[in-house]
DOTOR-316814 format. One record per residue (C-alpha): x, y, z; residue in three letters; residue number from 1. Coordinates in nm, 2 decimals, m for minus. Layout:
N
+--------+--------+--------+-----+-----+
!      X !      Y !      Z !  aa !   i !
+--------+--------+--------+-----+-----+
!      X !      Y !      Z ! ALA ! NUM !
...
+--------+--------+--------+-----+-----+
END
This chain:
404
+--------+--------+--------+-----+-----+
!      X !      Y !      Z !  aa !   i !
+--------+--------+--------+-----+-----+
!   8.15 !  12.42 !  24.98 ! MET !   1 !
!   7.97 !  12.10 !  25.08 ! LYS !   2 !
!   7.63 !  12.28 !  25.06 ! LYS !   3 !
!   7.72 !  12.43 !  24.72 ! ILE !   4 !
!   7.80 !  12.08 !  24.60 ! PHE !   5 !
!   7.47 !  11.93 !  24.72 ! PHE !   6 !
!   7.27 !  12.21 !  24.56 ! ILE !   7 !
!   7.45 !  12.15 !  24.23 ! GLY !   8 !
!   7.42 !  11.77 !  24.25 ! ALA !   9 !
!   7.05 !  11.81 !  24.30 ! LYS !  10 !
!   7.02 !  12.00 !  23.97 ! ASP !  11 !
!   7.22 !  11.73 !  23.79 ! VAL !  12 !
!   6.99 !  11.46 !  23.93 ! LYS !  13 !
!   6.68 !  11.65 !  23.81 ! ILE !  14 !
!   6.83 !  11.69 !  23.47 ! ARG !  15 !
!   6.93 !  11.32 !  23.45 ! ALA !  16 !
!   6.57 !  11.22 !  23.52 ! ARG !  17 !
!   6.43 !  11.42 !  23.22 ! ASP !  18 !
!   6.44 !  11.20 !  22.91 ! PRO !  19 !
!   6.39 !  11.50 !  22.67 ! ALA !  20 !
!   6.68 !  11.68 !  22.83 ! SER !  21 !
!   6.90 !  11.37 !  22.79 ! PHE !  22 !
!   6.81 !  11.34 !  22.42 ! ILE !  23 !
!   6.88 !  11.71 !  22.36 ! MET !  24 !
!   7.20 !  11.74 !  22.56 ! LEU !  25 !
!   7.37 !  11.41 !  22.48 ! LEU !  26 !
!   7.21 !  11.20 !  22.21 ! ALA !  27 !
!   7.16 !  11.49 !  21.96 ! MET !  28 !
!   7.52 !  11.61 !  21.95 ! PRO !  29 !
!   7.65 !  11.25 !  21.91 ! LEU !  30 !
!   7.40 !  11.19 !  21.63 ! ILE !  31 !
!   7.49 !  11.52 !  21.46 ! LEU !  32 !
!   7.86 !  11.45 !  21.48 ! ILE !  33 !
!   7.81 !  11.11 !  21.32 ! PHE !  34 !
!   7.59 !  11.24 !  21.04 ! ILE !  35 !
!   7.81 !  11.54 !  20.95 ! LEU !  36 !
!   8.12 !  11.33 !  20.97 ! GLY !  37 !
!   7.99 !  11.07 !  20.73 ! ILE !  38 !
!   7.81 !  11.30 !  20.49 ! VAL !  39 !
!   8.07 !  11.57 !  20.45 ! PHE !  40 !
!   8.39 !  11.35 !  20.45 ! GLN !  41 !
!   8.38 !  11.33 !  20.07 ! PRO !  42 !
!   8.39 !  11.71 !  20.04 ! LEU !  43 !
!   8.70 !  11.71 !  20.25 ! TRP !  44 !
!   8.88 !  11.46 !  20.03 ! THR !  45 !
!   8.75 !  11.48 !  19.67 ! SER !  46 !
!   8.81 !  11.84 !  19.56 ! LYS !  47 !
!   8.98 !  11.89 !  19.22 ! PRO !  48 !
!   9.36 !  11.86 !  19.27 ! PHE !  49 !
!   9.49 !  12.21 !  19.22 ! THR !  50 !
!   9.77 !  12.36 !  19.42 ! ILE !  51 !
!   9.77 !  12.73 !  19.50 ! ASP !  52 !
!  10.12 !  12.86 !  19.58 ! ILE !  53 !
!  10.27 !  13.20 !  19.64 ! ALA !  54 !
!  10.62 !  13.32 !  19.54 ! ILE !  55 !
!  10.83 !  13.60 !  19.68 ! PHE !  56 !
!  11.12 !  13.64 !  19.44 ! ASN !  57 !
!  11.41 !  13.88 !  19.53 ! GLU !  58 !
!  11.64 !  13.70 !  19.29 ! ASP !  59 !
!  11.69 !  13.86 !  18.94 ! GLU !  60 !
!  11.89 !  13.56 !  18.80 ! GLY !  61 !
!  11.81 !  13.28 !  18.56 ! GLU !  62 !
!  11.77 !  12.99 !  18.80 ! PHE !  63 !
!  11.47 !  13.12 !  18.98 ! SER !  64 !
!  11.32 !  13.21 !  18.65 ! LYS !  65 !
!  11.37 !  12.86 !  18.52 ! ILE !  66 !
!  11.19 !  12.71 !  18.82 ! LEU !  67 !
!  10.90 !  12.95 !  18.79 ! ILE !  68 !
!  10.86 !  12.96 !  18.41 ! ASP !  69 !
!  10.99 !  12.63 !  18.29 ! ASP !  70 !
!  10.91 !  12.40 !  18.58 ! VAL !  71 !
!  10.59 !  12.53 !  18.75 ! PHE !  72 !
!  10.48 !  12.68 !  18.42 ! GLY !  73 !
!  10.54 !  12.37 !  18.21 ! SER !  74 !
!  10.26 !  12.20 !  18.02 ! ASN !  75 !
!  10.25 !  11.92 !  18.27 ! GLU !  76 !
!  10.21 !  12.15 !  18.58 ! LEU !  77 !
!  10.05 !  12.48 !  18.46 ! LYS !  78 !
!   9.70 !  12.35 !  18.51 ! ASP !  79 !
!   9.77 !  12.20 !  18.85 ! THR !  80 !
!   9.98 !  12.47 !  19.01 ! ILE !  81 !
!   9.83 !  12.82 !  19.04 ! LYS !  82 !
!  10.10 !  13.08 !  19.12 ! ILE !  83 !
!  10.04 !  13.41 !  19.30 ! LYS !  84 !
!  10.33 !  13.66 !  19.33 ! PHE !  85 !
!  10.35 !  13.84 !  19.67 ! LEU !  86 !
!  10.56 !  14.13 !  19.79 ! GLU !  87 !
!  10.72 !  13.99 !  20.11 ! ASN !  88 !
!  10.77 !  13.69 !  20.34 ! GLU !  89 !
!  10.51 !  13.81 !  20.59 ! GLU !  90 !
!  10.24 !  13.82 !  20.33 ! GLU !  91 !
!  10.32 !  13.46 !  20.24 ! ILE !  92 !
!  10.28 !  13.36 !  20.61 ! LYS !  93 !
!   9.95 !  13.55 !  20.62 ! LYS !  94 !
!   9.82 !  13.36 !  20.32 ! TYR !  95 !
!   9.93 !  13.03 !  20.47 ! ILE !  96 !
!   9.76 !  13.10 !  20.80 ! ASN !  97 !
!   9.44 !  13.19 !  20.62 ! GLU !  98 !
!   9.45 !  12.87 !  20.42 ! GLY !  99 !
!   9.46 !  13.05 !  20.09 ! LYS ! 100 !
!   9.77 !  12.87 !  19.96 ! ILE ! 101 !
!   9.92 !  12.53 !  20.01 ! ALA ! 102 !
!  10.28 !  12.65 !  20.00 ! ALA ! 103 !
!  10.49 !  12.97 !  19.97 ! GLY ! 104 !
!  10.84 !  12.98 !  19.80 ! ILE ! 105 !
!  11.10 !  13.25 !  19.87 ! ILE ! 106 !
!  11.40 !  13.32 !  19.66 ! PHE ! 107 !
!  11.66 !  13.54 !  19.83 ! ARG ! 108 !
!  11.85 !  13.80 !  19.65 ! LYS ! 109 !
!  12.16 !  13.66 !  19.47 ! GLY ! 110 !
!  12.02 !  13.30 !  19.46 ! PHE ! 111 !
!  12.12 !  13.25 !  19.10 ! SER ! 112 !
!  12.45 !  13.42 !  19.14 ! GLU ! 113 !
!  12.54 !  13.20 !  19.44 ! SER ! 114 !
!  12.47 !  12.89 !  19.23 ! ILE ! 115 !
!  12.71 !  13.01 !  18.95 ! ILE ! 116 !
!  12.98 !  13.11 !  19.19 ! GLU ! 117 !
!  12.96 !  12.79 !  19.40 ! GLY ! 118 !
!  12.82 !  12.96 !  19.71 ! GLY ! 119 !
!  12.54 !  12.85 !  19.95 ! ASN ! 120 !
!  12.21 !  12.91 !  19.76 ! ALA ! 121 !
!  11.89 !  12.85 !  19.95 ! GLN ! 122 !
!  11.52 !  12.82 !  19.87 ! ILE ! 123 !
!  11.28 !  12.86 !  20.16 ! LYS ! 124 !
!  10.94 !  12.69 !  20.16 ! ILE ! 125 !
!  10.65 !  12.76 !  20.39 ! TYR ! 126 !
!  10.39 !  12.48 !  20.39 ! GLY ! 127 !
!  10.03 !  12.47 !  20.51 ! ASP ! 128 !
!  10.01 !  12.17 !  20.74 ! PRO ! 129 !
!   9.64 !  12.14 !  20.68 ! GLU ! 130 !
!   9.72 !  12.08 !  20.31 ! GLN ! 131 !
!  10.01 !  11.84 !  20.36 ! THR ! 132 !
!   9.97 !  11.65 !  20.04 ! ILE ! 133 !
!   9.97 !  11.96 !  19.82 ! LYS ! 134 !
!  10.26 !  12.12 !  20.02 ! ALA ! 135 !
!  10.45 !  11.79 !  19.99 ! GLY ! 136 !
!  10.41 !  11.79 !  19.61 ! VAL ! 137 !
!  10.55 !  12.15 !  19.59 ! VAL ! 138 !
!  10.84 !  12.05 !  19.82 ! LYS ! 139 !
!  10.92 !  11.75 !  19.60 ! ASN ! 140 !
!  10.92 !  11.95 !  19.28 ! ILE ! 141 !
!  11.16 !  12.21 !  19.43 ! VAL ! 142 !
!  11.39 !  11.94 !  19.57 ! GLU ! 143 !
!  11.40 !  11.77 !  19.23 ! SER ! 144 !
!  11.49 !  12.10 !  19.07 ! PHE ! 145 !
!  11.76 !  12.18 !  19.32 ! THR ! 146 !
!  11.90 !  11.83 !  19.27 ! PHE ! 147 !
!  11.92 !  11.87 !  18.90 ! GLU ! 148 !
!  12.09 !  12.21 !  18.93 ! VAL ! 149 !
!  12.34 !  12.07 !  19.18 ! LEU ! 150 !
!  12.41 !  11.77 !  18.95 ! LYS ! 151 !
!  12.49 !  12.00 !  18.66 ! ARG ! 152 !
!  12.70 !  12.24 !  18.86 ! ARG ! 153 !
!  12.90 !  11.95 !  19.01 ! THR ! 154 !
!  12.97 !  11.81 !  18.66 ! ILE ! 155 !
!  13.08 !  12.15 !  18.54 ! LEU ! 156 !
!  13.31 !  12.20 !  18.84 ! GLU ! 157 !
!  13.46 !  11.85 !  18.81 ! THR ! 158 !
!  13.51 !  11.89 !  18.43 ! SER ! 159 !
!  13.70 !  12.22 !  18.48 ! LEU ! 160 !
!  13.91 !  12.06 !  18.75 ! ARG ! 161 !
!  14.00 !  11.75 !  18.55 ! PHE ! 162 !
!  14.03 !  11.90 !  18.21 ! LEU ! 163 !
!  14.18 !  12.25 !  18.28 ! GLY ! 164 !
!  14.20 !  12.33 !  17.91 ! THR ! 165 !
!  14.02 !  12.18 !  17.61 ! LYS ! 166 !
!  14.10 !  11.85 !  17.45 ! ASN ! 167 !
!  14.32 !  11.72 !  17.72 ! LEU ! 168 !
!  14.12 !  11.39 !  17.75 ! ILE ! 169 !
!  13.90 !  11.21 !  17.51 ! SER ! 170 !
!  13.52 !  11.18 !  17.52 ! SER ! 171 !
!  13.56 !  10.81 !  17.61 ! THR ! 172 !
!  13.75 !  10.91 !  17.92 ! GLU ! 173 !
!  13.50 !  11.17 !  18.01 ! ILE ! 174 !
!  13.22 !  10.90 !  18.00 ! GLN ! 175 !
!  13.43 !  10.69 !  18.24 ! LYS ! 176 !
!  13.46 !  10.98 !  18.48 ! LEU ! 177 !
!  13.09 !  11.06 !  18.49 ! ILE ! 178 !
!  13.01 !  10.81 !  18.76 ! PRO ! 179 !
!  13.29 !  10.96 !  18.97 ! GLU ! 180 !
!  13.15 !  11.31 !  18.91 ! TRP ! 181 !
!  12.80 !  11.21 !  19.02 ! LEU ! 182 !
!  12.94 !  11.06 !  19.34 ! LEU ! 183 !
!  13.06 !  11.40 !  19.44 ! GLU ! 184 !
!  12.70 !  11.52 !  19.45 ! ILE ! 185 !
!  12.65 !  11.32 !  19.78 ! GLU ! 186 !
!  12.93 !  11.53 !  19.94 ! ASN ! 187 !
!  12.78 !  11.86 !  19.82 ! LYS ! 188 !
!  12.41 !  11.81 !  19.87 ! LYS ! 189 !
!  12.38 !  12.10 !  20.11 ! ASN ! 190 !
!  12.51 !  12.36 !  19.87 ! LEU ! 191 !
!  12.15 !  12.42 !  19.76 ! ILE ! 192 !
!  11.92 !  12.35 !  20.05 ! SER ! 193 !
!  11.54 !  12.36 !  20.09 ! VAL ! 194 !
!  11.43 !  12.52 !  20.42 ! SER ! 195 !
!  11.08 !  12.41 !  20.50 ! SER ! 196 !
!  10.86 !  12.57 !  20.77 ! GLU ! 197 !
!  10.50 !  12.57 !  20.87 ! THR ! 198 !
!  10.30 !  12.84 !  21.04 ! GLU ! 199 !
!  10.00 !  12.66 !  21.19 ! LYS ! 200 !
!  10.21 !  12.38 !  21.34 ! LYS ! 201 !
!   9.97 !  12.09 !  21.25 ! THR ! 202 !
!  10.09 !  11.76 !  21.12 ! THR ! 203 !
!   9.79 !  11.59 !  20.94 ! LYS ! 204 !
!   9.48 !  11.67 !  20.74 ! ASN ! 205 !
!   9.16 !  11.69 !  20.95 ! PRO ! 206 !
!   8.89 !  11.43 !  20.91 ! LEU ! 207 !
!   8.53 !  11.54 !  20.90 ! ALA ! 208 !
!   8.44 !  11.32 !  21.20 ! MET ! 209 !
!   8.72 !  11.48 !  21.41 ! GLU ! 210 !
!   8.64 !  11.83 !  21.29 ! TYR ! 211 !
!   8.27 !  11.80 !  21.37 ! TYR ! 212 !
!   8.34 !  11.63 !  21.70 ! ALA ! 213 !
!   8.51 !  11.95 !  21.81 ! ILE ! 214 !
!   8.26 !  12.19 !  21.65 ! GLY ! 215 !
!   7.94 !  12.02 !  21.75 ! ILE ! 216 !
!   8.07 !  11.93 !  22.10 ! GLY ! 217 !
!   8.17 !  12.29 !  22.17 ! VAL ! 218 !
!   7.85 !  12.43 !  22.02 ! MET ! 219 !
!   7.63 !  12.20 !  22.25 ! TYR ! 220 !
!   7.81 !  12.33 !  22.56 ! LEU ! 221 !
!   7.59 !  12.64 !  22.53 ! LEU ! 222 !
!   7.28 !  12.43 !  22.50 ! PHE ! 223 !
!   7.38 !  12.24 !  22.82 ! ALA ! 224 !
!   7.46 !  12.55 !  23.02 ! THR ! 225 !
!   7.15 !  12.73 !  22.90 ! ASN ! 226 !
!   6.94 !  12.43 !  23.02 ! ALA ! 227 !
!   7.10 !  12.47 !  23.36 ! GLY ! 228 !
!   7.04 !  12.85 !  23.37 ! ALA ! 229 !
!   6.67 !  12.79 !  23.29 ! GLU ! 230 !
!   6.63 !  12.61 !  23.63 ! THR ! 231 !
!   6.71 !  12.95 !  23.80 ! ILE ! 232 !
!   6.38 !  13.09 !  23.66 ! PHE ! 233 !
!   6.19 !  12.76 !  23.71 ! LYS ! 234 !
!   6.28 !  12.74 !  24.08 ! GLU ! 235 !
!   6.18 !  13.10 !  24.13 ! ARG ! 236 !
!   5.84 !  13.02 !  23.96 ! ARG ! 237 !
!   5.77 !  12.71 !  24.17 ! ILE ! 238 !
!   5.90 !  12.88 !  24.49 ! LYS ! 239 !
!   6.19 !  12.65 !  24.54 ! THR ! 240 !
!   6.42 !  12.95 !  24.60 ! PHE ! 241 !
!   6.19 !  13.07 !  24.88 ! ASP ! 242 !
!   6.21 !  12.73 !  25.05 ! ARG ! 243 !
!   6.59 !  12.74 !  25.02 ! MET ! 244 !
!   6.60 !  13.08 !  25.18 ! LYS ! 245 !
!   6.41 !  12.95 !  25.48 ! VAL ! 246 !
!   6.69 !  12.69 !  25.53 ! ALA ! 247 !
!   7.02 !  12.79 !  25.69 ! PRO ! 248 !
!   7.17 !  12.89 !  25.35 ! LEU ! 249 !
!   7.32 !  13.22 !  25.25 ! SER ! 250 !
!   7.22 !  13.38 !  24.92 ! ASN ! 251 !
!   7.58 !  13.33 !  24.80 ! HIS ! 252 !
!   7.56 !  12.96 !  24.88 ! THR ! 253 !
!   7.24 !  12.91 !  24.69 ! ILE ! 254 !
!   7.37 !  13.10 !  24.39 ! LEU ! 255 !
!   7.70 !  12.92 !  24.41 ! GLY ! 256 !
!   7.52 !  12.58 !  24.41 ! GLY ! 257 !
!   7.31 !  12.68 !  24.10 ! LYS ! 258 !
!   7.62 !  12.79 !  23.91 ! LEU ! 259 !
!   7.80 !  12.47 !  24.01 ! PHE ! 260 !
!   7.51 !  12.27 !  23.88 ! GLY ! 261 !
!   7.53 !  12.46 !  23.54 ! ILE ! 262 !
!   7.90 !  12.39 !  23.53 ! PHE ! 263 !
!   7.87 !  12.02 !  23.62 ! PHE ! 264 !
!   7.60 !  11.94 !  23.37 ! VAL ! 265 !
!   7.80 !  12.09 !  23.09 ! ALA ! 266 !
!   8.12 !  11.92 !  23.21 ! LEU ! 267 !
!   7.95 !  11.58 !  23.23 ! LEU ! 268 !
!   7.80 !  11.63 !  22.88 ! GLN ! 269 !
!   8.13 !  11.72 !  22.72 ! PHE ! 270 !
!   8.33 !  11.45 !  22.89 ! VAL ! 271 !
!   8.08 !  11.19 !  22.77 ! ILE ! 272 !
!   8.11 !  11.33 !  22.41 ! ILE ! 273 !
!   8.49 !  11.30 !  22.42 ! VAL ! 274 !
!   8.49 !  10.95 !  22.56 ! ILE ! 275 !
!   8.21 !  10.82 !  22.33 ! PHE ! 276 !
!   8.36 !  10.97 !  22.01 ! THR ! 277 !
!   8.70 !  10.84 !  22.10 ! SER ! 278 !
!   8.57 !  10.48 !  22.14 ! ILE ! 279 !
!   8.30 !  10.45 !  21.88 ! PHE ! 280 !
!   8.39 !  10.72 !  21.62 ! TYR ! 281 !
!   8.77 !  10.67 !  21.65 ! LYS ! 282 !
!   8.82 !  11.04 !  21.71 ! VAL ! 283 !
!   9.17 !  11.12 !  21.83 ! ASN ! 284 !
!   9.15 !  11.42 !  22.07 ! TRP ! 285 !
!   9.53 !  11.44 !  22.09 ! GLY ! 286 !
!   9.82 !  11.28 !  22.28 ! ASN ! 287 !
!   9.81 !  11.51 !  22.58 ! SER ! 288 !
!   9.55 !  11.40 !  22.84 ! VAL ! 289 !
!   9.64 !  11.70 !  23.06 ! PRO ! 290 !
!   9.59 !  11.93 !  22.76 ! GLY ! 291 !
!   9.25 !  11.78 !  22.69 ! VAL ! 292 !
!   9.14 !  11.81 !  23.06 ! ILE ! 293 !
!   9.26 !  12.18 !  23.08 ! VAL ! 294 !
!   9.09 !  12.26 !  22.75 ! MET ! 295 !
!   8.76 !  12.10 !  22.86 ! VAL ! 296 !
!   8.75 !  12.27 !  23.19 ! LEU ! 297 !
!   8.84 !  12.61 !  23.03 ! SER ! 298 !
!   8.57 !  12.58 !  22.77 ! ALA ! 299 !
!   8.30 !  12.46 !  23.02 ! VAL ! 300 !
!   8.38 !  12.76 !  23.25 ! LEU ! 301 !
!   8.36 !  13.01 !  22.96 ! ALA ! 302 !
!   8.02 !  12.87 !  22.85 ! PHE ! 303 !
!   7.89 !  12.85 !  23.21 ! SER ! 304 !
!   7.98 !  13.21 !  23.25 ! GLY ! 305 !
!   7.81 !  13.30 !  22.93 ! LEU ! 306 !
!   7.49 !  13.13 !  23.04 ! SER ! 307 !
!   7.50 !  13.30 !  23.38 ! THR ! 308 !
!   7.53 !  13.63 !  23.20 ! LEU ! 309 !
!   7.24 !  13.54 !  22.97 ! LEU ! 310 !
!   7.03 !  13.44 !  23.27 ! ALA ! 311 !
!   7.09 !  13.78 !  23.42 ! SER ! 312 !
!   6.98 !  13.95 !  23.10 ! LEU ! 313 !
!   6.66 !  13.76 !  23.05 ! THR ! 314 !
!   6.34 !  13.76 !  23.26 ! LYS ! 315 !
!   6.18 !  13.42 !  23.22 ! SER ! 316 !
!   6.22 !  13.06 !  23.12 ! GLU ! 317 !
!   6.06 !  13.13 !  22.79 ! GLU ! 318 !
!   6.31 !  13.41 !  22.70 ! GLN ! 319 !
!   6.62 !  13.21 !  22.79 ! ILE ! 320 !
!   6.47 !  12.90 !  22.63 ! GLY ! 321 !
!   6.43 !  13.09 !  22.30 ! ASN ! 322 !
!   6.74 !  13.31 !  22.30 ! ILE ! 323 !
!   6.98 !  13.05 !  22.43 ! GLY ! 324 !
!   6.95 !  12.80 !  22.15 ! PRO ! 325 !
!   6.95 !  13.07 !  21.88 ! ALA ! 326 !
!   7.27 !  13.22 !  22.03 ! LEU ! 327 !
!   7.42 !  12.87 !  22.05 ! ALA ! 328 !
!   7.36 !  12.82 !  21.67 ! MET ! 329 !
!   7.50 !  13.16 !  21.58 ! ILE ! 330 !
!   7.81 !  13.13 !  21.80 ! PHE ! 331 !
!   7.86 !  12.77 !  21.67 ! GLY ! 332 !
!   7.86 !  12.89 !  21.31 ! PHE ! 333 !
!   8.09 !  13.19 !  21.39 ! LEU ! 334 !
!   8.32 !  12.96 !  21.59 ! GLY ! 335 !
!   8.37 !  12.72 !  21.30 ! GLY ! 336 !
!   8.14 !  12.44 !  21.40 ! ALA ! 337 !
!   8.01 !  12.40 !  21.04 ! MET ! 338 !
!   8.30 !  12.53 !  20.83 ! TRP ! 339 !
!   8.65 !  12.64 !  20.90 ! PRO ! 340 !
!   8.65 !  13.00 !  21.03 ! ALA ! 341 !
!   8.97 !  13.09 !  20.83 ! TYR ! 342 !
!   8.76 !  13.06 !  20.51 ! GLY ! 343 !
!   8.52 !  13.34 !  20.63 ! PHE ! 344 !
!   8.54 !  13.69 !  20.50 ! PRO ! 345 !
!   8.79 !  13.90 !  20.69 ! LYS ! 346 !
!   8.52 !  14.09 !  20.89 ! TRP ! 347 !
!   8.34 !  13.76 !  20.99 ! LEU ! 348 !
!   8.67 !  13.60 !  21.08 ! ASN ! 349 !
!   8.74 !  13.89 !  21.32 ! ILE ! 350 !
!   8.39 !  13.87 !  21.46 ! ALA ! 351 !
!   8.43 !  13.50 !  21.54 ! SER ! 352 !
!   8.71 !  13.58 !  21.78 ! LYS ! 353 !
!   8.47 !  13.74 !  22.01 ! PHE ! 354 !
!   8.30 !  13.40 !  22.07 ! THR ! 355 !
!   8.42 !  13.13 !  22.32 ! PRO ! 356 !
!   8.35 !  12.88 !  22.04 ! ASN ! 357 !
!   8.64 !  13.00 !  21.83 ! ARG ! 358 !
!   8.90 !  12.98 !  22.11 ! TRP ! 359 !
!   8.78 !  12.65 !  22.23 ! ALA ! 360 !
!   8.78 !  12.51 !  21.88 ! PHE ! 361 !
!   9.14 !  12.64 !  21.82 ! GLU ! 362 !
!   9.26 !  12.49 !  22.14 ! GLY ! 363 !
!   9.12 !  12.14 !  22.07 ! PHE ! 364 !
!   9.24 !  12.17 !  21.71 ! PHE ! 365 !
!   9.60 !  12.23 !  21.83 ! LYS ! 366 !
!   9.58 !  11.92 !  22.06 ! LEU ! 367 !
!   9.45 !  11.71 !  21.78 ! MET ! 368 !
!   9.67 !  11.82 !  21.49 ! TYR ! 369 !
!   9.98 !  11.98 !  21.63 ! SER ! 370 !
!  10.05 !  11.71 !  21.89 ! GLU ! 371 !
!  10.06 !  11.99 !  22.14 ! GLY ! 372 !
!  10.03 !  11.99 !  22.52 ! GLY ! 373 !
!   9.92 !  12.23 !  22.79 ! VAL ! 374 !
!  10.19 !  12.49 !  22.70 ! ILE ! 375 !
!  10.07 !  12.51 !  22.33 ! SER ! 376 !
!   9.71 !  12.59 !  22.42 ! ILE ! 377 !
!   9.79 !  12.85 !  22.69 ! LEU ! 378 !
!   9.68 !  13.14 !  22.46 ! PRO ! 379 !
!   9.34 !  12.98 !  22.40 ! GLN ! 380 !
!   9.30 !  12.88 !  22.77 ! VAL ! 381 !
!   9.38 !  13.23 !  22.89 ! LEU ! 382 !
!   9.13 !  13.39 !  22.66 ! VAL ! 383 !
!   8.86 !  13.14 !  22.77 ! LEU ! 384 !
!   8.93 !  13.20 !  23.14 ! LEU ! 385 !
!   8.92 !  13.58 !  23.08 ! THR ! 386 !
!   8.59 !  13.54 !  22.91 ! MET ! 387 !
!   8.46 !  13.32 !  23.19 ! ALA ! 388 !
!   8.57 !  13.58 !  23.45 ! SER ! 389 !
!   8.40 !  13.87 !  23.27 ! ILE ! 390 !
!   8.08 !  13.67 !  23.21 ! PHE ! 391 !
!   8.06 !  13.54 !  23.57 ! PHE ! 392 !
!   8.13 !  13.88 !  23.72 ! PHE ! 393 !
!   7.86 !  14.07 !  23.53 ! ILE ! 394 !
!   7.61 !  13.78 !  23.55 ! GLY ! 395 !
!   7.65 !  13.72 !  23.92 ! VAL ! 396 !
!   7.64 !  14.10 !  23.99 ! PHE ! 397 !
!   7.31 !  14.13 !  23.80 ! ARG ! 398 !
!   7.16 !  13.82 !  23.95 ! LEU ! 399 !
!   7.24 !  13.96 !  24.30 ! ASN ! 400 !
!   7.08 !  14.29 !  24.21 ! ARG ! 401 !
!   6.77 !  14.09 !  24.11 ! GLN ! 402 !
!   6.76 !  13.92 !  24.45 ! GLY ! 403 !
!   6.89 !  13.58 !  24.34 ! ILE ! 404 !
+--------+--------+--------+-----+-----+
END
């Protein structure tokens, strides 16, 4: 292990002495994050305020119809709230996850009948946590509606209880009783309840600076690991490998040192990006330090494995130097570095899940916006480690076959 460490440390020192490499691997991603975060922030905050919602209505009564037609369809709201009618609750969840709607509303069968009979009527709302303002507007409208319905039902119930039959008390006495009727609302506020749930489990809207800190930081991991993989071909060209083989070092030790160097360069780069953006760009990477550490290590391992595989499939510095950056840009785009992947066409969204960028991005996004920890990112971590294992296995096998 000690020999592997020294071989890897030697590669890191060589890379650190190269100014061009420093600019490409560290300064460029930080500059890009800053520019994209400043330039595109208005696009994330100044869109026309329209709210897309979906409704699944099993109720055949009047009260759900009033909310849909007379409230959401009123002159004040019809241009702001765009309604889509769906066939089931799962479809609403799907639309929420894909970011197509801000909120979904579900009326269960017998909703209106329960209100009339004094039962427990419920409206369920699913809100997209990446559109908290819009989802909050919908929730407030529904709550105002339920409060108004509850108020009128309470007045009716109290009237029947006190009056019994017509003309037993005067209108003046009724006016005096109204405050007492309204007080009863406080004791019956749960008769009509609003159940609010989210699917993505995030708590705030993303800022452009934070979004691109993840996207560009992850994308440049492949640039960093490719730069390390290029040294394998360079050292073969300048006969460094031959000199290493003369030393008391096994082939596995030499290759292990090279792979450790690839991993450590990428790890150093990403750690500096996280620290720099946290201090100077005010990027919040989440409240779980262990979660961030696990996510960084998993992402770096996956991209180190990918570069090892790429090195085994190419034949020269020039090839890996040309293919690597192109692949980094393509994977970066597919993984959501430039724009959210859930906004892609369905086929492209599926394709993006075959890139480590997508899983790394989702893991960091969970830490940032869901206040999650290590447990919450386990699915992303497991996928990244699986990818790393497959990439390393194939890459190392091929490099051994080539005599490296």
